[in-house]
PyMOL Python script that loads the backbone (N, CA, C, O; Angstrom):
from pymol import cmd

cmd.read_pdbstr("""\
ATOM      1  N   UNK A   1       1.352  -1.470  -0.405  1.00  0.00           N
ATOM      2  CA  UNK A   1      -0.042  -0.236   0.111  1.00  0.00           C
ATOM      3  C   UNK A   1       1.031   1.523   0.105  1.00  0.00           C
ATOM      4  O   UNK A   1       1.767   1.882   1.023  1.00  0.00           O
ATOM      5  N   UNK A   2       0.802   2.202  -1.041  1.00  0.00           N
ATOM      6  CA  UNK A   2       0.891   3.880  -1.127  1.00  0.00           C
ATOM      7  C   UNK A   2       0.566   4.597  -0.073  1.00  0.00           C
ATOM      8  O   UNK A   2      -0.181   4.050   0.737  1.00  0.00           O
ATOM      9  N   UNK A   3       0.762   5.189   0.046  1.00  0.00           N
ATOM     10  CA  UNK A   3       0.139   6.032   1.523  1.00  0.00           C
ATOM     11  C   UNK A   3       1.079   7.879   0.750  1.00  0.00           C
ATOM     12  O   UNK A   3       2.066   8.314   1.344  1.00  0.00           O
ATOM     13  N   UNK A   4       0.703   8.378  -0.096  1.00  0.00           N
ATOM     14  CA  UNK A   4       0.779   9.310  -0.140  1.00  0.00           C
ATOM     15  C   UNK A   4       0.480  10.943   0.737  1.00  0.00           C
ATOM     16  O   UNK A   4      -0.708  11.212   0.557  1.00  0.00           O
ATOM     17  N   UNK A   5       1.051  11.871   1.447  1.00  0.00           N
ATOM     18  CA  UNK A   5       1.250  12.659   1.813  1.00  0.00           C
ATOM     19  C   UNK A   5       1.436  14.157   1.767  1.00  0.00           C
ATOM     20  O   UNK A   5       2.302  14.349   0.914  1.00  0.00           O
ATOM     21  N   UNK A   6       0.929  15.638   2.417  1.00  0.00           N
ATOM     22  CA  UNK A   6       2.297  16.755   1.686  1.00  0.00           C
ATOM     23  C   UNK A   6       2.031  17.164   3.422  1.00  0.00           C
ATOM     24  O   UNK A   6       1.072  16.682   4.025  1.00  0.00           O
ATOM     25  N   UNK A   7       2.712  17.815   3.881  1.00  0.00           N
ATOM     26  CA  UNK A   7       3.199  18.353   4.311  1.00  0.00           C
ATOM     27  C   UNK A   7       3.764  19.697   5.211  1.00  0.00           C
ATOM     28  O   UNK A   7       4.870  20.232   5.287  1.00  0.00           O
ATOM     29  N   UNK A   8       2.667  19.921   5.742  1.00  0.00           N
ATOM     30  CA  UNK A   8       3.144  22.330   5.498  1.00  0.00           C
ATOM     31  C   UNK A   8       2.488  22.618   6.930  1.00  0.00           C
ATOM     32  O   UNK A   8       1.408  22.188   7.333  1.00  0.00           O
ATOM     33  N   UNK A   9       3.836  23.852   7.935  1.00  0.00           N
ATOM     34  CA  UNK A   9       3.748  23.810   8.986  1.00  0.00           C
ATOM     35  C   UNK A   9       2.869  25.488   8.682  1.00  0.00           C
ATOM     36  O   UNK A   9       3.341  26.197   7.793  1.00  0.00           O
ATOM     37  N   UNK A  10       1.684  25.969   9.436  1.00  0.00           N
ATOM     38  CA  UNK A  10       1.043  26.884   9.607  1.00  0.00           C
ATOM     39  C   UNK A  10       2.310  28.327   9.119  1.00  0.00           C
ATOM     40  O   UNK A  10       2.303  29.229   8.281  1.00  0.00           O
ATOM     41  N   UNK A  11       3.313  27.831  10.246  1.00  0.00           N
ATOM     42  CA  UNK A  11       3.824  29.567   9.811  1.00  0.00           C
ATOM     43  C   UNK A  11       4.624  29.001   8.546  1.00  0.00           C
ATOM     44  O   UNK A  11       5.796  28.851   8.892  1.00  0.00           O
ATOM     45  N   UNK A  12       4.455  28.671   7.358  1.00  0.00           N
ATOM     46  CA  UNK A  12       5.946  28.815   6.970  1.00  0.00           C
ATOM     47  C   UNK A  12       6.981  28.364   6.779  1.00  0.00           C
ATOM     48  O   UNK A  12       7.610  28.328   5.722  1.00  0.00           O
ATOM     49  N   UNK A  13       7.336  27.863   8.078  1.00  0.00           N
ATOM     50  CA  UNK A  13       8.685  27.158   8.469  1.00  0.00           C
ATOM     51  C   UNK A  13       8.820  25.403   6.883  1.00  0.00           C
ATOM     52  O   UNK A  13       8.056  24.525   6.483  1.00  0.00           O
ATOM     53  N   UNK A  14       9.865  25.727   6.670  1.00  0.00           N
ATOM     54  CA  UNK A  14       9.786  24.050   5.612  1.00  0.00           C
ATOM     55  C   UNK A  14      10.559  23.941   6.904  1.00  0.00           C
ATOM     56  O   UNK A  14      11.297  24.655   7.584  1.00  0.00           O
ATOM     57  N   UNK A  15       9.834  22.195   6.945  1.00  0.00           N
ATOM     58  CA  UNK A  15       9.328  20.786   7.566  1.00  0.00           C
ATOM     59  C   UNK A  15      11.330  20.142   6.601  1.00  0.00           C
ATOM     60  O   UNK A  15      12.081  19.342   7.159  1.00  0.00           O
ATOM     61  N   UNK A  16      11.562  20.633   5.556  1.00  0.00           N
ATOM     62  CA  UNK A  16      12.932  18.891   4.790  1.00  0.00           C
ATOM     63  C   UNK A  16      14.088  19.200   5.786  1.00  0.00           C
ATOM     64  O   UNK A  16      14.777  20.136   6.193  1.00  0.00           O
ATOM     65  N   UNK A  17      13.887  17.817   5.941  1.00  0.00           N
ATOM     66  CA  UNK A  17      14.706  16.950   6.582  1.00  0.00           C
ATOM     67  C   UNK A  17      14.365  16.490   8.054  1.00  0.00           C
ATOM     68  O   UNK A  17      15.249  16.077   8.804  1.00  0.00           O
ATOM     69  N   UNK A  18      12.702  16.606   8.526  1.00  0.00           N
ATOM     70  CA  UNK A  18      12.271  16.437   9.591  1.00  0.00           C
ATOM     71  C   UNK A  18      12.572  14.447   9.970  1.00  0.00           C
ATOM     72  O   UNK A  18      13.077  13.555   9.289  1.00  0.00           O
ATOM     73  N   UNK A  19      12.274  14.460  10.648  1.00  0.00           N
ATOM     74  CA  UNK A  19      12.147  12.739  10.686  1.00  0.00           C
ATOM     75  C   UNK A  19      10.379  12.412  11.080  1.00  0.00           C
ATOM     76  O   UNK A  19       9.622  12.769  11.984  1.00  0.00           O
ATOM     77  N   UNK A  20      10.277  11.695  10.071  1.00  0.00           N
ATOM     78  CA  UNK A  20       8.348  10.776  10.641  1.00  0.00           C
ATOM     79  C   UNK A  20       7.959   9.617  10.634  1.00  0.00           C
ATOM     80  O   UNK A  20       8.405   9.184   9.571  1.00  0.00           O
ATOM     81  N   UNK A  21       7.565   9.037  10.989  1.00  0.00           N
ATOM     82  CA  UNK A  21       7.291   7.921  11.059  1.00  0.00           C
ATOM     83  C   UNK A  21       5.735   7.346  10.943  1.00  0.00           C
ATOM     84  O   UNK A  21       4.842   7.915  11.570  1.00  0.00           O
ATOM     85  N   UNK A  22       5.590   6.742  10.508  1.00  0.00           N
ATOM     86  CA  UNK A  22       4.278   6.355   9.921  1.00  0.00           C
ATOM     87  C   UNK A  22       3.453   4.893  10.834  1.00  0.00           C
ATOM     88  O   UNK A  22       4.092   3.841  10.819  1.00  0.00           O
ATOM     89  N   UNK A  23       2.690   4.901  11.248  1.00  0.00           N
ATOM     90  CA  UNK A  23       2.441   4.231  12.984  1.00  0.00           C
ATOM     91  C   UNK A  23       0.495   3.846  12.655  1.00  0.00           C
ATOM     92  O   UNK A  23      -0.472   4.586  12.475  1.00  0.00           O
ATOM     93  N   UNK A  24       0.715   1.842  12.730  1.00  0.00           N
ATOM     94  CA  UNK A  24      -0.337   1.192  12.806  1.00  0.00           C
ATOM     95  C   UNK A  24      -1.006   0.863  13.867  1.00  0.00           C
ATOM     96  O   UNK A  24      -0.852  -0.181  14.501  1.00  0.00           O
ATOM     97  N   UNK A  25      -2.021   2.019  14.184  1.00  0.00           N
ATOM     98  CA  UNK A  25      -2.429   1.276  15.553  1.00  0.00           C
ATOM     99  C   UNK A  25      -1.250   1.674  16.819  1.00  0.00           C
ATOM    100  O   UNK A  25      -1.491   1.047  17.851  1.00  0.00           O
ATOM    101  N   UNK A  26      -0.719   2.076  16.861  1.00  0.00           N
ATOM    102  CA  UNK A  26       0.257   3.244  17.264  1.00  0.00           C
ATOM    103  C   UNK A  26       1.844   2.602  17.555  1.00  0.00           C
ATOM    104  O   UNK A  26       2.823   3.082  18.127  1.00  0.00           O
ATOM    105  N   UNK A  27       1.508   0.773  16.614  1.00  0.00           N
ATOM    106  CA  UNK A  27       3.254   0.711  16.462  1.00  0.00           C
ATOM    107  C   UNK A  27       3.732   1.040  15.036  1.00  0.00           C
ATOM    108  O   UNK A  27       3.015   0.968  14.038  1.00  0.00           O
ATOM    109  N   UNK A  28       5.441   1.529  15.061  1.00  0.00           N
ATOM    110  CA  UNK A  28       5.920   1.799  13.975  1.00  0.00           C
ATOM    111  C   UNK A  28       4.957   1.017  12.950  1.00  0.00           C
ATOM    112  O   UNK A  28       4.124   0.118  13.064  1.00  0.00           O
ATOM    113  N   UNK A  29       5.631   2.033  11.564  1.00  0.00           N
ATOM    114  CA  UNK A  29       5.299   1.064  10.081  1.00  0.00           C
ATOM    115  C   UNK A  29       6.002   0.645   9.804  1.00  0.00           C
ATOM    116  O   UNK A  29       6.383  -0.525   9.774  1.00  0.00           O
ATOM    117  N   UNK A  30       6.579   2.134   9.343  1.00  0.00           N
ATOM    118  CA  UNK A  30       7.340   2.609   8.023  1.00  0.00           C
ATOM    119  C   UNK A  30       8.365   4.160   8.379  1.00  0.00           C
ATOM    120  O   UNK A  30       8.100   4.699   9.453  1.00  0.00           O
ATOM    121  N   UNK A  31       9.108   4.605   7.797  1.00  0.00           N
ATOM    122  CA  UNK A  31      10.469   5.786   8.966  1.00  0.00           C
ATOM    123  C   UNK A  31      10.675   6.384   7.453  1.00  0.00           C
ATOM    124  O   UNK A  31      10.888   5.683   6.463  1.00  0.00           O
ATOM    125  N   UNK A  32      10.513   8.632   7.470  1.00  0.00           N
ATOM    126  CA  UNK A  32      10.609   8.823   6.169  1.00  0.00           C
ATOM    127  C   UNK A  32      11.353  10.016   6.847  1.00  0.00           C
ATOM    128  O   UNK A  32      11.630  10.058   8.046  1.00  0.00           O
ATOM    129  N   UNK A  33      11.666  11.060   5.848  1.00  0.00           N
ATOM    130  CA  UNK A  33      12.809  12.345   6.104  1.00  0.00           C
ATOM    131  C   UNK A  33      11.424  13.511   4.466  1.00  0.00           C
ATOM    132  O   UNK A  33      11.069  13.654   3.296  1.00  0.00           O
ATOM    133  N   UNK A  34      11.331  13.909   5.895  1.00  0.00           N
ATOM    134  CA  UNK A  34      10.146  15.278   4.597  1.00  0.00           C
ATOM    135  C   UNK A  34      11.185  16.147   3.804  1.00  0.00           C
ATOM    136  O   UNK A  34      11.972  16.983   4.247  1.00  0.00           O
ATOM    137  N   UNK A  35      10.953  15.675   2.354  1.00  0.00           N
ATOM    138  CA  UNK A  35      11.780  16.247   1.091  1.00  0.00           C
ATOM    139  C   UNK A  35      11.708  17.698   1.462  1.00  0.00           C
ATOM    140  O   UNK A  35      11.430  18.209   2.546  1.00  0.00           O
ATOM    141  N   UNK A  36      12.080  18.341   0.104  1.00  0.00           N
ATOM    142  CA  UNK A  36      11.817  19.446   0.336  1.00  0.00           C
ATOM    143  C   UNK A  36      10.654  19.349  -0.970  1.00  0.00           C
ATOM    144  O   UNK A  36      10.797  18.601  -1.937  1.00  0.00           O
ATOM    145  N   UNK A  37       9.547  20.228  -0.773  1.00  0.00           N
ATOM    146  CA  UNK A  37       8.892  20.639  -0.178  1.00  0.00           C
ATOM    147  C   UNK A  37       7.228  19.911   0.007  1.00  0.00           C
ATOM    148  O   UNK A  37       6.117  20.222  -0.421  1.00  0.00           O
ATOM    149  N   UNK A  38       7.800  18.711   0.948  1.00  0.00           N
ATOM    150  CA  UNK A  38       6.906  18.357   2.464  1.00  0.00           C
ATOM    151  C   UNK A  38       6.468  17.136   1.937  1.00  0.00           C
ATOM    152  O   UNK A  38       6.306  16.272   2.798  1.00  0.00           O
ATOM    153  N   UNK A  39       6.156  16.701   0.448  1.00  0.00           N
ATOM    154  CA  UNK A  39       6.096  15.633  -0.358  1.00  0.00           C
ATOM    155  C   UNK A  39       6.332  14.090   0.104  1.00  0.00           C
ATOM    156  O   UNK A  39       7.421  13.526   0.208  1.00  0.00           O
ATOM    157  N   UNK A  40       5.632  13.797   0.239  1.00  0.00           N
ATOM    158  CA  UNK A  40       6.067  11.497   1.513  1.00  0.00           C
ATOM    159  C   UNK A  40       5.512  10.624   0.843  1.00  0.00           C
ATOM    160  O   UNK A  40       4.394  10.584   0.330  1.00  0.00           O
ATOM    161  N   UNK A  41       6.116  10.110   0.860  1.00  0.00           N
ATOM    162  CA  UNK A  41       5.227   8.542   0.540  1.00  0.00           C
ATOM    163  C   UNK A  41       5.765   7.780   0.687  1.00  0.00           C
ATOM    164  O   UNK A  41       6.715   7.323   0.051  1.00  0.00           O
ATOM    165  N   UNK A  42       4.975   7.274   2.109  1.00  0.00           N
ATOM    166  CA  UNK A  42       5.169   5.547   1.780  1.00  0.00           C
ATOM    167  C   UNK A  42       4.636   3.763   1.734  1.00  0.00           C
ATOM    168  O   UNK A  42       3.535   3.249   1.931  1.00  0.00           O
ATOM    169  N   UNK A  43       5.552   3.365   1.494  1.00  0.00           N
ATOM    170  CA  UNK A  43       5.273   2.125   0.799  1.00  0.00           C
ATOM    171  C   UNK A  43       5.272   1.272   2.475  1.00  0.00           C
ATOM    172  O   UNK A  43       6.186   1.072   3.275  1.00  0.00           O
ATOM    173  N   UNK A  44       3.584   0.875   2.506  1.00  0.00           N
ATOM    174  CA  UNK A  44       3.415   0.375   4.026  1.00  0.00           C
ATOM    175  C   UNK A  44       2.698  -0.362   3.584  1.00  0.00           C
ATOM    176  O   UNK A  44       1.917  -0.309   2.634  1.00  0.00           O
ATOM    177  N   UNK A  45       3.189  -1.785   4.945  1.00  0.00           N
ATOM    178  CA  UNK A  45       2.132  -3.027   4.280  1.00  0.00           C
ATOM    179  C   UNK A  45       1.091  -2.905   4.940  1.00  0.00           C
ATOM    180  O   UNK A  45       1.027  -2.272   5.994  1.00  0.00           O
ATOM    181  N   UNK A  46      -0.231  -3.736   4.182  1.00  0.00           N
ATOM    182  CA  UNK A  46      -1.164  -4.061   3.717  1.00  0.00           C
ATOM    183  C   UNK A  46      -1.516  -4.257   5.901  1.00  0.00           C
ATOM    184  O   UNK A  46      -0.834  -4.722   6.815  1.00  0.00           O
ATOM    185  N   UNK A  47      -2.661  -3.721   5.845  1.00  0.00           N
ATOM    186  CA  UNK A  47      -3.057  -3.681   7.269  1.00  0.00           C
ATOM    187  C   UNK A  47      -4.642  -3.602   7.958  1.00  0.00           C
ATOM    188  O   UNK A  47      -5.416  -2.763   7.497  1.00  0.00           O
ATOM    189  N   UNK A  48      -5.209  -4.739   9.367  1.00  0.00           N
ATOM    190  CA  UNK A  48      -6.615  -3.230   9.313  1.00  0.00           C
ATOM    191  C   UNK A  48      -6.137  -2.186  10.818  1.00  0.00           C
ATOM    192  O   UNK A  48      -6.216  -2.693  11.937  1.00  0.00           O
ATOM    193  N   UNK A  49      -5.858  -1.339  10.710  1.00  0.00           N
ATOM    194  CA  UNK A  49      -6.047  -0.754  12.020  1.00  0.00           C
ATOM    195  C   UNK A  49      -5.700   1.245  11.796  1.00  0.00           C
ATOM    196  O   UNK A  49      -5.217   1.696  10.757  1.00  0.00           O
ATOM    197  N   UNK A  50      -6.026   1.986  12.822  1.00  0.00           N
ATOM    198  CA  UNK A  50      -6.310   3.017  12.653  1.00  0.00           C
ATOM    199  C   UNK A  50      -3.914   3.618  11.854  1.00  0.00           C
ATOM    200  O   UNK A  50      -2.897   3.026  12.215  1.00  0.00           O
ATOM    201  N   UNK A  51      -3.963   4.554  11.086  1.00  0.00           N
ATOM    202  CA  UNK A  51      -2.634   4.832  10.610  1.00  0.00           C
ATOM    203  C   UNK A  51      -2.718   6.614  11.093  1.00  0.00           C
ATOM    204  O   UNK A  51      -3.546   7.386  10.610  1.00  0.00           O
ATOM    205  N   UNK A  52      -2.021   6.879  11.784  1.00  0.00           N
ATOM    206  CA  UNK A  52      -0.905   8.385  12.041  1.00  0.00           C
ATOM    207  C   UNK A  52       0.432   8.280  12.311  1.00  0.00           C
ATOM    208  O   UNK A  52       0.950   7.356  12.937  1.00  0.00           O
ATOM    209  N   UNK A  53       1.208   9.592  11.658  1.00  0.00           N
ATOM    210  CA  UNK A  53       2.084   9.573  11.135  1.00  0.00           C
ATOM    211  C   UNK A  53       2.014  11.228  12.743  1.00  0.00           C
ATOM    212  O   UNK A  53       1.238  11.974  13.340  1.00  0.00           O
ATOM    213  N   UNK A  54       3.779  10.759  12.588  1.00  0.00           N
ATOM    214  CA  UNK A  54       3.887  11.448  14.051  1.00  0.00           C
ATOM    215  C   UNK A  54       5.180  12.234  13.440  1.00  0.00           C
ATOM    216  O   UNK A  54       5.967  11.826  12.586  1.00  0.00           O
ATOM    217  N   UNK A  55       5.170  13.128  13.932  1.00  0.00           N
ATOM    218  CA  UNK A  55       6.560  14.368  13.243  1.00  0.00           C
ATOM    219  C   UNK A  55       7.196  14.359  14.117  1.00  0.00           C
ATOM    220  O   UNK A  55       6.568  14.298  15.174  1.00  0.00           O
ATOM    221  N   UNK A  56       9.342  14.429  14.281  1.00  0.00           N
ATOM    222  CA  UNK A  56      10.194  14.703  15.794  1.00  0.00           C
ATOM    223  C   UNK A  56       9.980  15.991  15.148  1.00  0.00           C
ATOM    224  O   UNK A  56       9.698  15.917  13.952  1.00  0.00           O
ATOM    225  N   UNK A  57      10.085  17.769  15.933  1.00  0.00           N
ATOM    226  CA  UNK A  57       9.109  19.255  15.552  1.00  0.00           C
ATOM    227  C   UNK A  57      10.625  19.084  17.164  1.00  0.00           C
ATOM    228  O   UNK A  57      10.783  20.165  17.731  1.00  0.00           O
ATOM    229  N   UNK A  58      11.233  18.293  17.547  1.00  0.00           N
ATOM    230  CA  UNK A  58      12.687  18.753  18.188  1.00  0.00           C
ATOM    231  C   UNK A  58      13.993  19.948  17.017  1.00  0.00           C
ATOM    232  O   UNK A  58      14.993  20.435  17.543  1.00  0.00           O
ATOM    233  N   UNK A  59      13.666  20.185  15.526  1.00  0.00           N
ATOM    234  CA  UNK A  59      14.602  20.028  15.172  1.00  0.00           C
ATOM    235  C   UNK A  59      13.902  22.223  14.727  1.00  0.00           C
ATOM    236  O   UNK A  59      14.574  23.212  14.436  1.00  0.00           O
ATOM    237  N   UNK A  60      12.548  22.068  14.888  1.00  0.00           N
ATOM    238  CA  UNK A  60      12.131  23.218  14.672  1.00  0.00           C
ATOM    239  C   UNK A  60      12.967  24.458  15.204  1.00  0.00           C
ATOM    240  O   UNK A  60      12.932  24.611  16.425  1.00  0.00           O
ATOM    241  N   UNK A  61      13.912  25.604  14.272  1.00  0.00           N
ATOM    242  CA  UNK A  61      14.231  26.545  15.705  1.00  0.00           C
ATOM    243  C   UNK A  61      12.831  27.982  15.958  1.00  0.00           C
ATOM    244  O   UNK A  61      12.446  28.572  14.948  1.00  0.00           O
ATOM    245  N   UNK A  62      12.575  28.145  16.558  1.00  0.00           N
ATOM    246  CA  UNK A  62      11.074  29.106  17.018  1.00  0.00           C
ATOM    247  C   UNK A  62      11.550  30.341  16.716  1.00  0.00           C
ATOM    248  O   UNK A  62      10.840  31.333  16.879  1.00  0.00           O
TER     249      UNK A  62
END
""", "prot")
cmd.dss("prot")
cmd.show_as("cartoon", "prot")
cmd.util.cbc("prot")
cmd.orient("prot")
């Protein structure tokens, strides 16, 4: 299953290079880093459960 998402911050800051995790039912099933433009694709195994994306924002400068 291919999952595509576009990530943007309301502040307009770039998210380029931020690590992402794709979770299903709270368990990590994929990892990626945000490329320039914010368009991310995960190649996830098929399965049932709620999906979520977790972003590590510790690298964002205030």
